[in-house]
Every structure is written in C-alpha cells, then in structure tokens.
C-alpha positions in Angstrom: 8.2 24.6 -9.6 7.6 24.4 -6.0 4.4 24.5 -4.0 4.4 25.6 -0.3 3.5 22.8 2.0 0.8 24.6 3.7 -2.7 23.2 4.1 -3.8 25.2 0.9 -0.8 24.1 -1.1 -1.4 20.5 -0.1 -5.1 20.9 -1.0 -4.1 22.3 -4.3 -1.9 19.4 -5.2 -4.6 17.1 -4.4 -7.0 18.8 -6.6 -4.6 18.9 -9.7 -3.9 15.5 -9.3 -7.6 14.7 -9.2 -8.1 16.7 -12.3 -5.2 15.0 -14.2 -6.4 11.4 -12.9 -9.9 12.3 -14.1 -8.9 13.8 -17.3 -6.6 10.8 -18.3 -9.3 8.3 -17.3 -12.4 9.9 -19.1 -10.0 10.9 -21.9 -8.9 7.2 -22.6 -12.6 6.2 -22.4 -13.4 8.8 -24.9 -10.7 7.9 -27.4 -11.5 4.2 -27.0 -15.0 4.9 -28.1 -13.3 5.7 -31.7 -11.5 2.4 -31.7 -12.9 -0.9 -32.8 -12.0 -3.5 -30.5 -10.5 -6.7 -32.5 -8.6 -9.6 -31.0 -5.3 -7.9 -31.5 -6.0 -4.6 -29.6 -7.8 -6.8 -26.8 -4.9 -8.8 -26.5 -2.8 -5.4 -26.3 -4.9 -3.9 -23.5 -4.9 -7.3 -21.5 -1.2 -7.3 -21.6 -0.6 -3.9 -20.8 -1.9 -4.6 -17.2 0.5 -7.1 -16.6 3.3 -5.0 -18.0 2.6 -2.0 -15.9 2.5 -4.3 -12.8 5.8 -5.9 -13.8 7.2 -2.3 -14.2 6.3 -1.5 -10.7 7.3 -4.8 -8.8 10.6 -5.5 -10.3 12.4 -2.4 -9.2 11.1 -3.1 -5.9 12.1 -6.8 -6.0 15.7 -5.8 -7.1 16.5 -2.8 -4.9 13.9 -2.7 -2.0 14.2 -2.9 1.7 13.5 -5.9 3.6 9.9 -4.8 4.2 9.3 -4.4 0.6 10.7 -7.7 -0.1 8.8 -9.5 2.7 5.5 -7.8 1.3 6.2 -9.2 -2.4 6.9 -12.6 -1.2 4.1 -12.9 1.2 1.5 -11.3 -1.4 2.6 -13.8 -4.0 2.5 -16.8 -1.6 -1.0 -16.0 -0.5 -2.4 -14.8 -4.0 -1.0 -18.3 -5.3 -2.5 -20.0 -2.3 -6.1 -18.3 -2.3 -6.4 -16.7 -5.7 -8.0 -13.8 -4.0 -6.3 -10.5 -4.3 -7.8 -8.7 -1.4 -6.3 -10.9 1.3 -3.2 -11.2 -0.4 -2.5 -7.4 -0.5 -3.6 -7.1 3.0 -1.1 -9.9 4.2 1.7 -8.0 2.1 0.8 -4.7 3.8 0.8 -6.0 7.0 4.0 -8.1 6.6 5.8 -4.9 5.2 4.6 -3.2 8.2 5.6 -5.8 10.8 9.1 -6.3 9.3 9.6 -2.5 9.3 8.3 -2.1 12.9 10.8 -4.9 14.2 13.4 -3.0 12.5 14.6 -6.1 10.4 17.0 -4.7 7.7 18.0 -8.0 5.9 15.8 -11.2 4.8 
C-alpha cells in the first residue's frame, strides 16, 4: 500500500496515526478497567516500561552512528548526575545534533 506524498496524503497519514494511537491508549485503559491490579500485575506493568525502553536503546547502541552513540552517552551521564530526565534528553539531542553537524563519523 502506498500513499501519495502530497499534502493531503501526508495529512491523511497523520490523521490515521492519530486515530490508531488514541484507539490503543483508550482501549488499553478500557481493558485495564476490568483487571484487578495485584502486586504481580503491578510488577509486570512497571517492568514493561523498562523493557520497551531497552528494546529501543540497545539496537541504537550496537549499530548506531556517532551521533546516536553521543546522545546515548551524554543522556546517560546527565541522567545519572542530575536525576532529571528533561535536561538529560535535551543534552542528548543537542549532542547528537552537534556530532552530526560537525561530521564526526566515529567516536
């Protein structure tokens, strides 16, 4: 399936992605309203967030370019130092941009 890359096609894709995102978020809340949260389920929910984060970060760390590796290292260091995610994320984004702007290909 292909969608034309016109303005209308782009807006249609954004609308479809918005609807799918809303359906999954509201659907998850609706389904979880029928589940009793016991310690085992709470542990599962808390662990899932870490699992998803790791599933995103590990491939980037293994096969990413210099910019993504710089972002990963800077974000981790600032997060450990400040315990505040927003400055860490901002610094990671800035470091990736700087490394890519300077054309650095290997760290």
